[in-house]
C-alpha positions, 0 to 999 in steps of 0.5 A: 488536517493530516491527523484528522484525515488519518484518524477517519481513514483508520476507522473507515478502512485503514485498520482492515487494510493493515490487517490484510497486509499483515496477513499477507506478510506473515504468509509470505514470510513462511519461506526464506524466498518470501521474506523480502515480499513479506517485508514489503507487505509490512512496509505497505501495510504501515503506509495503508494504516496512516497514508495521509502525509506520505507518498511513494516515489520510484527508486532510481537504483531499482533494476531488473530484480525489482521488476522480476520481484514485482511480477512474483508479488503480483501473482502471490499477493498483489492482485488480492490486495488490489481487489481489497482496495477496489472494494473498499474504495467503491464502498467508501464512495457510496457516501459523500464523506467517504469519497476522498477516502475512496479516491485515496484507496484507488491511489493505493492500488498501484502500490499494492500491485507493484511495491518493489522499487518504490519508496514511501517518503513524507509528501513534503519532500517527494523530490528529496528522495530522488 
């Protein structure tokens, strides 16, 4: 079932969201300071490409640097990517078939706003990562 959902997701919105994260990651990797943010964008981009079967959990070892990094991320790229998820989610919710995919887009908003200090793990084992 996950594979079917992921293929439909890929066709409806996953590929375009992946391209947005890829573009953000490439722009952020231009400077040395932006490389960690670019890597985070690539990581979330892969998650946005194939999200069903995976979830995010908070990392317990993430501290103040993650918090500061999330504020910088929010200003640099996070709110643009979140707007992309909102628009895509609303468009998908216009059809009955697209509603579950729109809801999945809305769930990705929090990850797109504050990605640092979070880890992407298989949904079968979300507590094993903690």
